[in-house]
Every structure is written in C-alpha cells, then in structure tokens.
N, C-alpha and C positions, 0 to 999 in steps of 0.2 A: 804908714801902715801900722796898725796896732798888732800886738802879739796875738790877739784873737784872730785877726785876719790871716796872719801867717800860719797859725795852727789849722784854720779852716782850709786854707790852700793846700797845706801839707797832706791833709786827709784825702784829698782828691787827686793827687798826682802819682804817677808811676814812680817807684823808688829807684831813681837813677842818680848817678853822680851829678849830672847837670841840674836835676831838680833840687838836690840838696844844696848845692852851691847857690842856686837862685834863691832858695828860701832863706838861707842864712844871711845872704846879701841884703835881703829886704828888711832885716831887723836894724832899726835906727835907735841907738842908745847913747846920746851924747853925755848923759850924766853917769853912765856905768851902772845903772840900777839893775840891769839884766845880765850883768857879768857872770853870775853863777849859772846862768842858762847858756850864754853865748860861748863862753870858753870851752865847755865840753863839746859843743857843736863844731867849733873850729878845730878842735883836736881830732874829732871824728873825720872832718874833711881832710886833714893832713894824712890820716891813716888811709883814706880812700886814695889819695894821690900816690902813696907809697906802693899800693898794691898794683898800680898801673891798669886799672879798669878802663874800658872805653867809656866815653861821656854818656852814651845812650844805652849802655848795657844795663839790663835790669839787675838790681842787687838781690842776692839770695839771702836767706835767713842765716847763713853760715858765718861764724866769726872770721874777721879779717886775719890773714896770715901773712 
C-alpha cells in the first residue's frame, strides 16, 4: 500500500485509536525512507496507549494529558 493510499484511507475514517493503529501498521518501509513520518506516528500511538482510551472511542481535538 502506498503512502498516498494510507493518506486517502485516513481522511475517510473516524479518528479512533483502532483506526490510527491500523493506518500506521499499513505503512511498509523496508528501507527506512519514511522514518521522519513513521517515528512521530509511532510516538503518537504510544501517547494514546498511555492515556488509556478505549479502542473505539472517538478522539477529541484536545491535547493528550
């Protein structure tokens, strides 16, 4: 799946923890070219896990605490 396909899928999904993990997992980058994009996404996923949100709870626009 190309990065363009991932971006298109992201624009049509509800913003939930499950959707974010699914989208980040679709990015295949064996050469590490997309590392500047993937690392911040993985850090965001870590922060989502620390907040203990439900998998299907819609994310708000508020900063994570």
